[in-house]
C-alpha positions as CSV (number, residue, x, y, z in Angstrom):
1,M,-0.2,0.2,0.0
2,I,3.1,2.4,-0.6
3,S,5.0,3.2,-3.4
4,V,8.7,3.5,-3.1
5,V,10.8,5.9,-5.3
6,L,14.2,5.0,-6.0
7,R,16.8,7.4,-7.6
8,A,20.2,5.9,-9.1
9,K,22.9,6.1,-11.2
10,N,25.3,3.4,-11.1
11,E,23.9,1.8,-8.2
12,A,24.5,-2.0,-9.1
13,Y,26.8,-2.7,-6.2
14,W,23.7,-1.8,-3.8
15,M,20.9,-2.3,-6.0
16,D,20.0,-6.2,-5.4
17,R,20.4,-5.4,-1.5
18,C,18.2,-2.7,-1.5
19,L,15.5,-4.2,-3.7
20,T,15.9,-7.3,-1.6
21,A,15.3,-5.8,1.4
22,L,12.1,-4.1,0.1
23,R,10.7,-7.6,-1.0
24,H,11.2,-8.9,2.4
25,Q,9.1,-6.1,4.0
26,R,6.0,-7.2,6.3
27,M,3.6,-5.0,4.0
28,S,3.3,-6.9,0.8
29,E,1.6,-4.5,-1.3
30,I,4.8,-2.2,-2.5
31,D,5.4,-1.0,-6.2
32,V,8.7,0.4,-6.7
33,I,9.7,3.4,-9.3
34,L,13.5,3.6,-10.2
35,V,14.4,6.9,-11.7
36,D,17.4,6.0,-13.6
37,N,20.3,8.8,-14.6
38,E,22.0,7.2,-17.7
39,S,23.6,4.3,-15.4
40,T,26.3,2.3,-17.4
41,D,26.6,-0.5,-15.3
42,D,23.9,-3.3,-14.4
43,T,21.6,-0.9,-12.3
44,V,19.0,-1.2,-14.7
45,P,18.9,-4.8,-15.6
46,I,19.1,-5.9,-11.9
47,A,16.2,-3.3,-11.0
48,E,14.0,-4.9,-14.0
49,S,14.6,-8.4,-12.6
50,H,12.9,-7.2,-9.5
51,G,10.0,-6.2,-11.5
52,V,10.3,-2.4,-10.9
53,T,8.9,0.5,-12.6
54,R,11.4,2.4,-14.8
55,R,11.8,6.1,-15.6
56,T,14.7,7.7,-17.0
57,I,16.4,11.3,-16.6
58,S,19.2,12.5,-18.6
59,R,22.3,14.1,-17.4
60,E,21.5,17.2,-19.3
61,E,18.0,17.6,-17.5
62,F,18.6,16.1,-14.0
63,S,18.1,17.8,-10.9
64,Y,17.5,15.9,-7.8
65,G,14.1,17.5,-7.2
66,R,13.1,16.6,-11.1
67,A,14.3,13.2,-10.7
68,L,11.6,12.8,-7.4
69,N,9.0,14.3,-9.5
70,I,9.2,12.1,-12.1
71,G,9.2,9.3,-9.9
72,I,6.4,10.5,-7.7
73,K,4.2,11.3,-10.7
74,A,4.3,7.5,-11.8
75,A,3.7,6.1,-8.2
76,Q,0.4,4.0,-7.7
77,H,-0.2,4.9,-4.0
78,D,-0.6,8.1,-2.0
79,V,1.7,7.1,0.4
80,V,5.4,7.7,-1.6
81,A,8.5,6.6,0.2
82,L,11.9,8.2,-1.0
83,L,14.7,5.9,-0.5
84,S,18.4,6.2,-2.0
85,S,19.3,3.2,-4.3
86,H,22.3,2.8,-1.8
87,C,20.3,2.6,1.3
88,V,19.0,-0.5,2.5
89,P,16.0,-0.9,5.0
90,I,17.2,-2.8,8.2
91,D,14.2,-4.8,8.9
92,E,10.8,-5.8,7.6
93,L,9.1,-3.2,9.5
94,W,10.6,-0.3,7.3
95,A,7.6,0.4,5.0
96,D,4.9,-0.3,7.8
97,Y,6.4,2.9,9.9
98,V,6.3,4.8,6.7
99,Y,2.5,4.0,6.6
100,A,1.7,4.2,10.1
101,H,2.5,8.1,9.7
102,L,0.9,8.7,6.2
103,G,-1.6,6.2,5.8
104,P,-5.4,6.8,6.4
105,A,-4.9,6.0,10.2
106,G,-2.0,8.8,10.4
107,D,-2.2,12.3,11.4
108,S,-3.5,14.4,8.4
109,T,-1.9,17.5,9.4
110,I,1.7,15.4,8.7
111,C,3.1,15.8,5.2
112,G,6.5,14.0,5.7
113,V,8.3,11.6,7.2
114,Y,12.3,10.6,7.8
115,G,13.9,8.0,9.4
116,R,17.1,7.0,11.0
117,Q,20.3,6.1,8.8
118,E,23.0,3.7,10.2
119,P,26.4,3.3,9.4
120,M,27.6,0.2,7.5
121,P,30.8,-1.7,9.4
122,D,33.0,0.1,6.8
123,T,32.0,3.5,6.9
124,S,34.2,6.1,7.7
125,A,34.7,7.5,11.3
126,I,33.6,10.9,10.0
127,D,30.3,9.9,8.2
128,R,29.6,7.5,11.3
129,R,29.9,10.3,13.4
130,D,27.9,12.5,11.4
131,L,25.1,9.6,11.0
132,W,25.0,9.1,14.8
133,T,24.9,12.7,16.0
134,T,22.2,13.5,13.6
135,F,19.8,10.8,13.8
136,R,18.8,10.3,17.3
137,D,17.0,7.8,19.4
138,E,13.7,10.0,20.1
139,R,10.7,10.6,17.9
140,I,10.3,14.3,17.1
141,R,7.6,16.2,15.5
142,Q,8.7,19.0,13.8
143,R,6.8,22.1,13.6
144,K,9.7,24.8,12.8
145,D,12.6,22.6,12.3
146,Y,12.6,21.9,8.2
147,F,15.5,19.1,8.4
148,F,14.2,16.6,6.2
149,H,16.3,13.9,4.5
150,N,15.4,12.1,1.2
151,A,17.7,9.2,1.7
152,N,15.2,7.8,3.8
153,S,11.7,9.5,3.9
154,G,7.9,9.6,2.8
155,I,5.5,11.9,1.6
156,R,1.6,12.2,0.7
157,K,1.4,12.3,-3.0
158,S,-1.6,14.1,-2.6
159,I,0.0,17.0,-0.8
160,W,3.0,16.9,-3.6
161,H,0.3,17.4,-6.1
162,D,0.5,21.1,-5.0
163,E,3.9,21.3,-3.6
164,P,6.2,19.3,-5.8
165,F,10.0,19.3,-5.3
166,D,12.0,22.3,-6.6
167,E,13.8,21.3,-9.7
168,E,15.9,24.1,-10.1
169,I,18.0,23.8,-7.1
170,R,21.1,22.0,-6.7
171,G,20.5,19.6,-3.7
172,V,18.5,19.7,-0.4
173,E,15.5,19.9,-2.2
174,D,14.2,18.0,0.8
175,R,14.8,20.7,3.1
176,E,13.5,23.0,0.7
177,W,10.2,21.3,0.4
178,A,10.0,21.0,4.3
179,K,10.3,24.4,5.0
180,R,7.7,25.5,2.2
181,T,5.5,22.4,3.5
182,I,6.0,23.5,7.4
183,G,5.2,27.2,6.4
184,L,1.7,25.9,5.2
185,G,0.8,24.4,8.6
186,Y,2.0,21.0,8.0
187,G,4.3,18.8,10.3
188,I,7.3,16.5,9.7
189,V,7.9,13.5,11.9
190,Y,11.4,12.2,12.6
191,E,11.0,8.3,13.2
192,P,13.8,6.6,14.8
193,H,12.6,3.2,14.0
194,M,12.2,3.7,10.0
195,R,15.8,2.5,9.8
196,V,18.0,2.2,6.6
197,Y,21.8,1.3,6.4
198,H,23.5,4.2,4.7
199,Q,27.3,3.6,3.9
200,H,28.8,6.8,2.8
201,G,26.4,9.2,5.3
202,I,24.8,12.3,4.5
203,H,27.8,14.5,4.3
204,Q,30.0,12.1,2.3
205,G,33.1,12.7,4.4
206,R,35.6,15.7,3.5
207,D,34.1,16.1,0.0
208,E,34.7,20.0,0.0
209,G,32.9,20.2,-3.8
210,R,29.8,19.1,-2.4
211,A,29.8,21.0,1.0
212,K,30.2,24.3,-0.9
213,R,27.2,23.5,-3.3
214,V,25.0,22.3,-0.3
215,A,26.0,25.4,1.8
216,K,24.9,27.5,-1.1
217,V,21.7,26.0,-1.4
218,I,20.9,26.1,2.3
219,D,22.1,29.9,2.5
220,H,19.3,30.0,-0.5
221,I,16.8,28.2,1.8
222,R,17.5,30.3,5.0
223,T,17.2,33.8,3.2
224,N,14.2,33.0,1.1
225,T,10.8,32.5,2.5
226,S,8.0,30.4,1.0
């Protein structure tokens, strides 16, 4: 009863692990949409062997927000999980937690939920530190704080229809969307039991180029109101 959108570019190493974990969820009705950005490895054949719906986005048209919008448009269900292809749900209850917050029995004032990200054994010390200090043990409802992370999140398609992801900014489209929807009176939930493994963490170590790009977008979000 949920859709899962995966963004991918050359994720063959992780794709089977991710899709196998989705197949073993306790929730049986899950449709998966892969939005592929011109992968040159076995990402697409592996994904298709699991029966996913495939959409493509070219390098020229790619943005993180545009890739998500393409995938969400193809989703069959109102509850749509957004999962990085290199993130692997830890247990069979991951989808249940997404649905508990965003399904018909959930709070209608919640527009999105994001979950805990755990390091892998070979994750660098820098990334392990960042994951452990960012994703904590307590469930939180955010009414002002617009931190949100689409490596492991879920939204309602019915809200997305009016509030799609920004296709022009170069990253952190999740926080821009969260700030916009919180400004409309919705809340965001952090659910620590909605857990995935994430090998490289959310800051990708000491990638200075990525840090500059993300900082520039966050500055734009902080200084612009919706």
